[in-house]
N, CA, C and O atoms as a CHARMM CRD file, in Angstrom:
* protein
*
  320
    1    1 UNK  N     98.57600 111.91200 113.11300 PROA 1      0.00000
    2    1 UNK  CA    97.88000 110.73900 112.90500 PROA 1      0.00000
    3    1 UNK  C     96.53600 110.33800 112.01300 PROA 1      0.00000
    4    1 UNK  O     96.19600 109.26100 111.52400 PROA 1      0.00000
    5    2 UNK  N     95.88000 111.72100 112.00400 PROA 2      0.00000
    6    2 UNK  CA    94.37500 111.68700 111.23500 PROA 2      0.00000
    7    2 UNK  C     94.93000 111.44700 109.82100 PROA 2      0.00000
    8    2 UNK  O     94.49000 110.44300 109.26000 PROA 2      0.00000
    9    3 UNK  N     95.74400 112.13200 109.20900 PROA 3      0.00000
   10    3 UNK  CA    96.00800 111.86500 107.54800 PROA 3      0.00000
   11    3 UNK  C     95.93400 110.35500 107.40100 PROA 3      0.00000
   12    3 UNK  O     95.11900 109.75600 106.70000 PROA 3      0.00000
   13    4 UNK  N     96.94300 109.78500 108.19200 PROA 4      0.00000
   14    4 UNK  CA    96.89000 108.15000 107.84200 PROA 4      0.00000
   15    4 UNK  C     95.76500 107.43000 108.02600 PROA 4      0.00000
   16    4 UNK  O     95.38400 106.66400 107.14100 PROA 4      0.00000
   17    5 UNK  N     95.13400 107.56600 109.10400 PROA 5      0.00000
   18    5 UNK  CA    93.62100 106.94200 109.10400 PROA 5      0.00000
   19    5 UNK  C     92.83600 107.18300 108.01300 PROA 5      0.00000
   20    5 UNK  O     92.30700 106.30200 107.33600 PROA 5      0.00000
   21    6 UNK  N     92.70800 108.93300 107.73800 PROA 6      0.00000
   22    6 UNK  CA    92.07900 108.99300 106.69400 PROA 6      0.00000
   23    6 UNK  C     92.33800 108.09600 105.36600 PROA 6      0.00000
   24    6 UNK  O     91.52100 107.38900 104.77600 PROA 6      0.00000
   25    7 UNK  N     93.66500 108.31600 105.06900 PROA 7      0.00000
   26    7 UNK  CA    94.33800 107.58300 104.22700 PROA 7      0.00000
   27    7 UNK  C     93.71400 106.07200 103.84900 PROA 7      0.00000
   28    7 UNK  O     93.18000 105.74300 102.79000 PROA 7      0.00000
   29    8 UNK  N     93.94600 105.26300 105.03400 PROA 8      0.00000
   30    8 UNK  CA    93.16600 103.94400 105.26100 PROA 8      0.00000
   31    8 UNK  C     91.88300 103.89500 104.84900 PROA 8      0.00000
   32    8 UNK  O     91.43800 103.07600 104.04400 PROA 8      0.00000
   33    9 UNK  N     91.34800 104.65500 105.32200 PROA 9      0.00000
   34    9 UNK  CA    89.80800 104.49900 105.17800 PROA 9      0.00000
   35    9 UNK  C     89.50600 105.04900 103.88000 PROA 9      0.00000
   36    9 UNK  O     88.60300 104.45000 103.29700 PROA 9      0.00000
   37   10 UNK  N     90.06900 106.12500 103.20500 PROA 10     0.00000
   38   10 UNK  CA    89.50800 106.23100 101.72300 PROA 10     0.00000
   39   10 UNK  C     89.82300 105.07700 100.93300 PROA 10     0.00000
   40   10 UNK  O     88.99200 104.55900 100.18700 PROA 10     0.00000
   41   11 UNK  N     90.96500 104.66700 101.06700 PROA 11     0.00000
   42   11 UNK  CA    91.77700 103.46900 100.20000 PROA 11     0.00000
   43   11 UNK  C     90.88100 102.28000 100.26900 PROA 11     0.00000
   44   11 UNK  O     90.55800 101.61700  99.28400 PROA 11     0.00000
   45   12 UNK  N     90.41900 102.00200 101.75100 PROA 12     0.00000
   46   12 UNK  CA    89.53600 100.87700 102.13300 PROA 12     0.00000
   47   12 UNK  C     88.33400 100.94600 101.45400 PROA 12     0.00000
   48   12 UNK  O     87.82100  99.93700 100.96800 PROA 12     0.00000
   49   13 UNK  N     87.75800 102.22400 101.36500 PROA 13     0.00000
   50   13 UNK  CA    86.30000 102.41600 100.62100 PROA 13     0.00000
   51   13 UNK  C     86.46900 102.48300  99.35000 PROA 13     0.00000
   52   13 UNK  O     85.44100 102.42200  98.67600 PROA 13     0.00000
   53   14 UNK  N     87.61500 102.60900  98.72700 PROA 14     0.00000
   54   14 UNK  CA    87.62100 102.69300  97.11500 PROA 14     0.00000
   55   14 UNK  C     87.67300 101.41300  96.71100 PROA 14     0.00000
   56   14 UNK  O     86.85500 100.96100  95.90900 PROA 14     0.00000
   57   15 UNK  N     88.76800 100.61600  97.29700 PROA 15     0.00000
   58   15 UNK  CA    89.05700  99.26500  96.81600 PROA 15     0.00000
   59   15 UNK  C     87.88200  98.33500  97.32000 PROA 15     0.00000
   60   15 UNK  O     87.53600  97.44800  96.54000 PROA 15     0.00000
   61   16 UNK  N     87.23900  98.43200  98.51000 PROA 16     0.00000
   62   16 UNK  CA    85.87500  97.82600  98.63400 PROA 16     0.00000
   63   16 UNK  C     84.91400  98.08500  97.52800 PROA 16     0.00000
   64   16 UNK  O     84.27300  97.22600  96.92400 PROA 16     0.00000
   65   17 UNK  N     84.89600  99.04400  97.38400 PROA 17     0.00000
   66   17 UNK  CA    83.73800  99.80300  96.16100 PROA 17     0.00000
   67   17 UNK  C     83.71500  98.92800  94.86400 PROA 17     0.00000
   68   17 UNK  O     82.75900  98.38700  94.30700 PROA 17     0.00000
   69   18 UNK  N     85.21000  98.94600  94.50500 PROA 18     0.00000
   70   18 UNK  CA    85.65100  98.17700  93.53700 PROA 18     0.00000
   71   18 UNK  C     85.38000  96.80000  93.29200 PROA 18     0.00000
   72   18 UNK  O     85.02600  96.28100  92.23300 PROA 18     0.00000
   73   19 UNK  N     85.58900  96.27000  94.40300 PROA 19     0.00000
   74   19 UNK  CA    85.67300  94.84900  94.58200 PROA 19     0.00000
   75   19 UNK  C     84.12600  94.26800  94.82600 PROA 19     0.00000
   76   19 UNK  O     83.86500  93.09900  94.54100 PROA 19     0.00000
   77   20 UNK  N     83.16200  95.13300  95.35200 PROA 20     0.00000
   78   20 UNK  CA    81.98800  94.56400  95.68900 PROA 20     0.00000
   79   20 UNK  C     80.96800  95.44200  95.12100 PROA 20     0.00000
   80   20 UNK  O     79.80200  95.09400  95.30700 PROA 20     0.00000
   81   21 UNK  N     81.14000  96.28700  94.60300 PROA 21     0.00000
   82   21 UNK  CA    80.03600  96.94600  93.80600 PROA 21     0.00000
   83   21 UNK  C     79.16000  96.38600  92.46300 PROA 21     0.00000
   84   21 UNK  O     79.58300  95.91600  91.40700 PROA 21     0.00000
   85   22 UNK  N     77.98300  96.58900  92.85300 PROA 22     0.00000
   86   22 UNK  CA    77.36800  96.04200  91.61000 PROA 22     0.00000
   87   22 UNK  C     76.97500  97.09600  90.53200 PROA 22     0.00000
   88   22 UNK  O     76.54400  96.77800  89.42400 PROA 22     0.00000
   89   23 UNK  N     77.16600  98.41700  90.96400 PROA 23     0.00000
   90   23 UNK  CA    76.75300  99.72100  90.09200 PROA 23     0.00000
   91   23 UNK  C     78.18700 100.41600  90.23100 PROA 23     0.00000
   92   23 UNK  O     78.77600 100.52600  91.30600 PROA 23     0.00000
   93   24 UNK  N     78.68700 100.88800  88.95300 PROA 24     0.00000
   94   24 UNK  CA    79.85800 101.80900  88.78600 PROA 24     0.00000
   95   24 UNK  C     79.52700 103.34600  89.55000 PROA 24     0.00000
   96   24 UNK  O     80.39500 104.21900  89.56800 PROA 24     0.00000
   97   25 UNK  N     78.19200 103.54900  90.15800 PROA 25     0.00000
   98   25 UNK  CA    77.88200 104.86800  90.78700 PROA 25     0.00000
   99   25 UNK  C     78.42100 104.61900  91.93500 PROA 25     0.00000
  100   25 UNK  O     78.69700 105.69100  92.47400 PROA 25     0.00000
  101   26 UNK  N     78.71700 103.70400  92.59500 PROA 26     0.00000
  102   26 UNK  CA    79.03100 103.36600  93.77900 PROA 26     0.00000
  103   26 UNK  C     80.84700 103.62900  93.75900 PROA 26     0.00000
  104   26 UNK  O     81.39000 104.19800  94.70600 PROA 26     0.00000
  105   27 UNK  N     81.56500 103.17400  92.66600 PROA 27     0.00000
  106   27 UNK  CA    82.81200 103.44900  92.61500 PROA 27     0.00000
  107   27 UNK  C     83.00800 104.78500  92.54100 PROA 27     0.00000
  108   27 UNK  O     83.78600 105.35200  93.30900 PROA 27     0.00000
  109   28 UNK  N     82.23800 105.50100  91.49200 PROA 28     0.00000
  110   28 UNK  CA    82.55400 106.95900  91.32000 PROA 28     0.00000
  111   28 UNK  C     82.23000 107.73200  92.63100 PROA 28     0.00000
  112   28 UNK  O     82.96700 108.67000  92.93500 PROA 28     0.00000
  113   29 UNK  N     81.23900 107.42200  93.38300 PROA 29     0.00000
  114   29 UNK  CA    81.10200 107.91800  94.66500 PROA 29     0.00000
  115   29 UNK  C     82.24700 107.82400  95.98100 PROA 29     0.00000
  116   29 UNK  O     82.64200 108.70500  96.74500 PROA 29     0.00000
  117   30 UNK  N     82.53600 106.58200  95.89800 PROA 30     0.00000
  118   30 UNK  CA    83.90000 106.43200  96.58300 PROA 30     0.00000
  119   30 UNK  C     84.71300 106.97000  96.25500 PROA 30     0.00000
  120   30 UNK  O     85.39500 107.49800  97.13400 PROA 30     0.00000
  121   31 UNK  N     85.10200 107.14500  94.88500 PROA 31     0.00000
  122   31 UNK  CA    86.29400 107.99900  94.34700 PROA 31     0.00000
  123   31 UNK  C     86.14200 109.41700  94.70600 PROA 31     0.00000
  124   31 UNK  O     87.15700 110.02100  95.05300 PROA 31     0.00000
  125   32 UNK  N     85.12700 109.97000  94.67400 PROA 32     0.00000
  126   32 UNK  CA    84.59200 111.34200  94.96600 PROA 32     0.00000
  127   32 UNK  C     85.11900 111.64300  96.33200 PROA 32     0.00000
  128   32 UNK  O     85.95300 112.51300  96.58500 PROA 32     0.00000
  129   33 UNK  N     84.50800 110.77800  97.25000 PROA 33     0.00000
  130   33 UNK  CA    84.72500 111.10100  98.62000 PROA 33     0.00000
  131   33 UNK  C     86.22600 110.84600  99.01000 PROA 33     0.00000
  132   33 UNK  O     86.74300 111.45100  99.95000 PROA 33     0.00000
  133   34 UNK  N     86.82600 110.03200  98.33800 PROA 34     0.00000
  134   34 UNK  CA    88.56000 110.11200  98.62700 PROA 34     0.00000
  135   34 UNK  C     89.02900 111.08300  98.14300 PROA 34     0.00000
  136   34 UNK  O     89.66000 111.66800  99.02300 PROA 34     0.00000
  137   35 UNK  N     89.09800 111.79400  96.87000 PROA 35     0.00000
  138   35 UNK  CA    89.45200 112.81700  96.49600 PROA 35     0.00000
  139   35 UNK  C     89.27700 114.08700  97.40900 PROA 35     0.00000
  140   35 UNK  O     90.18100 114.81500  97.81900 PROA 35     0.00000
  141   36 UNK  N     87.90300 114.20600  97.64700 PROA 36     0.00000
  142   36 UNK  CA    87.46700 115.48700  98.54800 PROA 36     0.00000
  143   36 UNK  C     88.38600 115.48100  99.73000 PROA 36     0.00000
  144   36 UNK  O     88.99700 116.54000  99.87200 PROA 36     0.00000
  145   37 UNK  N     88.62900 114.56700 100.59500 PROA 37     0.00000
  146   37 UNK  CA    89.39100 114.38400 101.78900 PROA 37     0.00000
  147   37 UNK  C     90.76500 114.64600 101.44300 PROA 37     0.00000
  148   37 UNK  O     91.48300 114.99900 102.37800 PROA 37     0.00000
  149   38 UNK  N     91.29700 114.54600 100.27400 PROA 38     0.00000
  150   38 UNK  CA    92.68200 114.73600  99.85300 PROA 38     0.00000
  151   38 UNK  C     93.79100 113.64900 100.22100 PROA 38     0.00000
  152   38 UNK  O     94.88200 113.82000 100.76400 PROA 38     0.00000
  153   39 UNK  N     93.07200 112.26600  99.67900 PROA 39     0.00000
  154   39 UNK  CA    93.97200 111.44500 100.09500 PROA 39     0.00000
  155   39 UNK  C     94.79300 110.82400  98.68800 PROA 39     0.00000
  156   39 UNK  O     94.24100 111.07600  97.61700 PROA 39     0.00000
  157   40 UNK  N     95.82500 110.18600  98.65500 PROA 40     0.00000
  158   40 UNK  CA    96.37800 109.97200  97.40300 PROA 40     0.00000
  159   40 UNK  C     95.99700 108.38800  96.83000 PROA 40     0.00000
  160   40 UNK  O     96.16000 108.22100  95.62200 PROA 40     0.00000
  161   41 UNK  N     95.66600 107.61400  97.36700 PROA 41     0.00000
  162   41 UNK  CA    94.81300 106.27600  97.23000 PROA 41     0.00000
  163   41 UNK  C     95.80600 105.38900  96.31600 PROA 41     0.00000
  164   41 UNK  O     95.24800 104.46600  95.72400 PROA 41     0.00000
  165   42 UNK  N     96.88400 105.50100  96.15800 PROA 42     0.00000
  166   42 UNK  CA    97.87500 104.93400  95.27500 PROA 42     0.00000
  167   42 UNK  C     99.32600 104.84800  95.63900 PROA 42     0.00000
  168   42 UNK  O     99.97400 105.81000  95.22600 PROA 42     0.00000
  169   43 UNK  N     99.93400 104.04200  96.23400 PROA 43     0.00000
  170   43 UNK  CA   101.47700 103.85000  96.70600 PROA 43     0.00000
  171   43 UNK  C    102.25700 104.97200  95.46800 PROA 43     0.00000
  172   43 UNK  O    102.94100 105.97000  95.69900 PROA 43     0.00000
  173   44 UNK  N    101.85500 104.37100  94.11500 PROA 44     0.00000
  174   44 UNK  CA   102.77100 105.09900  93.17800 PROA 44     0.00000
  175   44 UNK  C    102.52900 106.83000  93.37200 PROA 44     0.00000
  176   44 UNK  O    103.50100 107.57100  93.22500 PROA 44     0.00000
  177   45 UNK  N    101.50200 107.26000  93.62600 PROA 45     0.00000
  178   45 UNK  CA   101.16400 108.62400  93.80100 PROA 45     0.00000
  179   45 UNK  C    102.04500 109.13000  95.08000 PROA 45     0.00000
  180   45 UNK  O    102.58400 110.23700  95.08400 PROA 45     0.00000
  181   46 UNK  N    102.11100 108.47000  95.85500 PROA 46     0.00000
  182   46 UNK  CA   102.68100 108.76400  97.30400 PROA 46     0.00000
  183   46 UNK  C    104.29500 108.92200  97.02200 PROA 46     0.00000
  184   46 UNK  O    105.01200 109.80000  97.50100 PROA 46     0.00000
  185   47 UNK  N    104.67500 107.92700  96.18300 PROA 47     0.00000
  186   47 UNK  CA   106.40500 107.51600  95.76300 PROA 47     0.00000
  187   47 UNK  C    106.61700 109.14400  95.14000 PROA 47     0.00000
  188   47 UNK  O    107.40700 110.00300  95.53000 PROA 47     0.00000
  189   48 UNK  N    105.52300 109.21100  93.94600 PROA 48     0.00000
  190   48 UNK  CA   105.90100 110.25800  92.98200 PROA 48     0.00000
  191   48 UNK  C    106.10300 111.75500  94.04200 PROA 48     0.00000
  192   48 UNK  O    106.97600 112.57800  93.76800 PROA 48     0.00000
  193   49 UNK  N    105.29400 111.90900  95.08500 PROA 49     0.00000
  194   49 UNK  CA   105.10800 112.74000  96.00900 PROA 49     0.00000
  195   49 UNK  C    106.30800 112.94400  96.92500 PROA 49     0.00000
  196   49 UNK  O    106.59100 114.07000  97.33200 PROA 49     0.00000
  197   50 UNK  N    106.95800 111.95200  97.22600 PROA 50     0.00000
  198   50 UNK  CA   107.93600 111.81600  97.83000 PROA 50     0.00000
  199   50 UNK  C    109.32700 112.21700  96.94000 PROA 50     0.00000
  200   50 UNK  O    110.11400 113.07600  97.33900 PROA 50     0.00000
  201   51 UNK  N    109.49900 111.50500  95.74500 PROA 51     0.00000
  202   51 UNK  CA   110.62900 111.95400  95.05500 PROA 51     0.00000
  203   51 UNK  C    110.55000 113.28400  94.67100 PROA 51     0.00000
  204   51 UNK  O    111.59600 113.93000  94.73200 PROA 51     0.00000
  205   52 UNK  N    109.48400 113.86800  94.26700 PROA 52     0.00000
  206   52 UNK  CA   109.58000 115.37800  94.10900 PROA 52     0.00000
  207   52 UNK  C    109.66300 116.28700  94.99400 PROA 52     0.00000
  208   52 UNK  O    109.70000 117.49400  94.75600 PROA 52     0.00000
  209   53 UNK  N    109.71100 115.57400  96.48500 PROA 53     0.00000
  210   53 UNK  CA   110.07800 116.57100  97.64100 PROA 53     0.00000
  211   53 UNK  C    108.95200 117.03400  98.06300 PROA 53     0.00000
  212   53 UNK  O    109.15300 118.02100  98.77100 PROA 53     0.00000
  213   54 UNK  N    107.63500 116.72700  97.93600 PROA 54     0.00000
  214   54 UNK  CA   106.58400 117.35000  98.23600 PROA 54     0.00000
  215   54 UNK  C    106.05200 116.59700  99.78800 PROA 54     0.00000
  216   54 UNK  O    105.27100 117.20300 100.52200 PROA 54     0.00000
  217   55 UNK  N    106.53800 115.36100 100.10900 PROA 55     0.00000
  218   55 UNK  CA   106.41800 114.66900 101.34400 PROA 55     0.00000
  219   55 UNK  C    107.58900 114.51800 102.05700 PROA 55     0.00000
  220   55 UNK  O    108.62000 114.63200 101.39500 PROA 55     0.00000
  221   56 UNK  N    107.71700 114.24900 103.44700 PROA 56     0.00000
  222   56 UNK  CA   108.89800 113.66700 103.78100 PROA 56     0.00000
  223   56 UNK  C    108.79700 112.12100 103.82800 PROA 56     0.00000
  224   56 UNK  O    107.83200 111.46400 103.44000 PROA 56     0.00000
  225   57 UNK  N    110.00200 111.62200 104.38900 PROA 57     0.00000
  226   57 UNK  CA   110.32700 110.12600 104.07800 PROA 57     0.00000
  227   57 UNK  C    109.31100 109.52500 105.03500 PROA 57     0.00000
  228   57 UNK  O    108.47700 108.75200 104.56400 PROA 57     0.00000
  229   58 UNK  N    109.30100 109.80200 106.31100 PROA 58     0.00000
  230   58 UNK  CA   108.14400 109.21500 107.18200 PROA 58     0.00000
  231   58 UNK  C    106.93600 109.23800 106.83700 PROA 58     0.00000
  232   58 UNK  O    106.30800 108.20400 107.06600 PROA 58     0.00000
  233   59 UNK  N    106.16600 110.43200 106.15700 PROA 59     0.00000
  234   59 UNK  CA   104.99200 110.66800 105.83000 PROA 59     0.00000
  235   59 UNK  C    104.47100 109.61200 104.54100 PROA 59     0.00000
  236   59 UNK  O    103.34900 109.12600 104.40700 PROA 59     0.00000
  237   60 UNK  N    105.59900 109.44700 103.70700 PROA 60     0.00000
  238   60 UNK  CA   105.23000 108.61200 102.52600 PROA 60     0.00000
  239   60 UNK  C    105.31100 107.16500 103.09100 PROA 60     0.00000
  240   60 UNK  O    104.54100 106.29500 102.68400 PROA 60     0.00000
  241   61 UNK  N    106.18300 106.94200 103.96200 PROA 61     0.00000
  242   61 UNK  CA   106.13400 105.64900 104.43500 PROA 61     0.00000
  243   61 UNK  C    104.90100 105.14700 105.19400 PROA 61     0.00000
  244   61 UNK  O    104.50500 103.98900 105.06800 PROA 61     0.00000
  245   62 UNK  N    104.35100 105.97700 105.92300 PROA 62     0.00000
  246   62 UNK  CA   103.00600 106.06400 106.75100 PROA 62     0.00000
  247   62 UNK  C    102.10300 105.76200 105.75600 PROA 62     0.00000
  248   62 UNK  O    101.37600 104.78300 105.92200 PROA 62     0.00000
  249   63 UNK  N    101.98500 106.62600 104.43800 PROA 63     0.00000
  250   63 UNK  CA   100.98500 106.56600 103.70500 PROA 63     0.00000
  251   63 UNK  C    100.80700 105.41500 102.98900 PROA 63     0.00000
  252   63 UNK  O     99.69500 104.94200 102.75800 PROA 63     0.00000
  253   64 UNK  N    102.08500 104.82600 102.54000 PROA 64     0.00000
  254   64 UNK  CA   101.93600 103.72700 101.85700 PROA 64     0.00000
  255   64 UNK  C    101.65300 102.45000 102.75800 PROA 64     0.00000
  256   64 UNK  O    101.01700 101.48800 102.32800 PROA 64     0.00000
  257   65 UNK  N    102.18600 102.51800 104.07300 PROA 65     0.00000
  258   65 UNK  CA   101.86000 101.65500 104.74600 PROA 65     0.00000
  259   65 UNK  C    100.33000 101.43600 104.84100 PROA 65     0.00000
  260   65 UNK  O     99.84200 100.32000 104.66100 PROA 65     0.00000
  261   66 UNK  N     99.65100 102.43500 105.10400 PROA 66     0.00000
  262   66 UNK  CA    98.08200 102.54900 105.16100 PROA 66     0.00000
  263   66 UNK  C     97.53800 102.19900 103.90900 PROA 66     0.00000
  264   66 UNK  O     96.55900 101.46600 104.04500 PROA 66     0.00000
  265   67 UNK  N     97.79800 102.43700 102.83300 PROA 67     0.00000
  266   67 UNK  CA    97.43200 101.99100 101.49700 PROA 67     0.00000
  267   67 UNK  C     97.46600 100.58500 101.80700 PROA 67     0.00000
  268   67 UNK  O     96.39200 100.01800 102.00800 PROA 67     0.00000
  269   68 UNK  N     98.54700  99.94000 101.87600 PROA 68     0.00000
  270   68 UNK  CA    98.72100  98.46500 101.79800 PROA 68     0.00000
  271   68 UNK  C     98.28500  97.91500 102.58100 PROA 68     0.00000
  272   68 UNK  O     98.32700  96.70600 102.35600 PROA 68     0.00000
  273   69 UNK  N     97.62700  98.29500 103.90600 PROA 69     0.00000
  274   69 UNK  CA    96.90200  97.60200 104.59700 PROA 69     0.00000
  275   69 UNK  C     95.44400  97.85600 104.41000 PROA 69     0.00000
  276   69 UNK  O     94.62900  97.17000 105.02500 PROA 69     0.00000
  277   70 UNK  N     95.11200  98.69500 103.68800 PROA 70     0.00000
  278   70 UNK  CA    93.68200  98.70800 103.25600 PROA 70     0.00000
  279   70 UNK  C     93.74300  97.91500 102.06900 PROA 70     0.00000
  280   70 UNK  O     92.98200  96.98900 102.34700 PROA 70     0.00000
  281   71 UNK  N     94.09400  97.74700 101.14000 PROA 71     0.00000
  282   71 UNK  CA    94.33000  96.78800 100.30600 PROA 71     0.00000
  283   71 UNK  C     94.33100  95.18400 100.75700 PROA 71     0.00000
  284   71 UNK  O     93.66100  94.33000 100.17600 PROA 71     0.00000
  285   72 UNK  N     95.17400  94.93600 101.85800 PROA 72     0.00000
  286   72 UNK  CA    95.27600  93.82200 102.32900 PROA 72     0.00000
  287   72 UNK  C     93.90700  93.38300 103.16900 PROA 72     0.00000
  288   72 UNK  O     93.43700  92.24700 103.22200 PROA 72     0.00000
  289   73 UNK  N     93.50700  94.31300 103.66900 PROA 73     0.00000
  290   73 UNK  CA    91.93600  94.29500 104.61900 PROA 73     0.00000
  291   73 UNK  C     91.04700  93.74700 103.46900 PROA 73     0.00000
  292   73 UNK  O     90.60200  92.61100 103.62900 PROA 73     0.00000
  293   74 UNK  N     90.74600  94.38800 102.37500 PROA 74     0.00000
  294   74 UNK  CA    89.85300  94.29500 101.46000 PROA 74     0.00000
  295   74 UNK  C     90.14000  92.78500 101.01700 PROA 74     0.00000
  296   74 UNK  O     89.21100  91.98500 101.13100 PROA 74     0.00000
  297   75 UNK  N     91.47600  92.31000 100.47400 PROA 75     0.00000
  298   75 UNK  CA    91.62100  90.98700  99.99900 PROA 75     0.00000
  299   75 UNK  C     91.16600  90.10100 100.98100 PROA 75     0.00000
  300   75 UNK  O     90.29600  89.30400 100.62800 PROA 75     0.00000
  301   76 UNK  N     91.57500  90.06400 102.16700 PROA 76     0.00000
  302   76 UNK  CA    91.18700  89.30100 103.29800 PROA 76     0.00000
  303   76 UNK  C     89.65500  89.30600 103.64600 PROA 76     0.00000
  304   76 UNK  O     89.04000  88.25500 103.83300 PROA 76     0.00000
  305   77 UNK  N     89.17100  90.33900 103.71000 PROA 77     0.00000
  306   77 UNK  CA    87.68200  90.07200 103.61900 PROA 77     0.00000
  307   77 UNK  C     86.91000  89.76200 102.57700 PROA 77     0.00000
  308   77 UNK  O     85.71900  89.53300 102.79100 PROA 77     0.00000
  309   78 UNK  N     87.43600  89.69300 101.24400 PROA 78     0.00000
  310   78 UNK  CA    86.74300  89.15000 100.41500 PROA 78     0.00000
  311   78 UNK  C     86.79300  87.68400  99.99300 PROA 78     0.00000
  312   78 UNK  O     86.09600  87.20200  99.10000 PROA 78     0.00000
  313   79 UNK  N     87.81900  86.93400 100.83300 PROA 79     0.00000
  314   79 UNK  CA    88.18100  85.83800 100.85400 PROA 79     0.00000
  315   79 UNK  C     86.89800  84.98800 101.41200 PROA 79     0.00000
  316   79 UNK  O     86.56600  83.94000 100.85800 PROA 79     0.00000
  317   80 UNK  N     86.12800  85.56400 102.65900 PROA 80     0.00000
  318   80 UNK  CA    85.23500  85.17700 103.37300 PROA 80     0.00000
  319   80 UNK  C     83.72300  85.12800 102.47700 PROA 80     0.00000
  320   80 UNK  O     82.68800  84.75800 103.03200 PROA 80     0.00000
């Protein structure tokens, strides 16, 4: 469960930093944190890992759902 939560948080931080940052330094910092904890950050990367046999079908599904929910959350928050 923890990898999926960390995937959601890292993707949320990166997309939020890109959407709301006034400085590219914040984007780089968010990206560095996300890479350090080992997230994919992108459904395309997760699908590549699935098709190359590095992750199971359920793991890939949970990662993609977490990534999409993070993007949706930032999109909804930025509307207000």
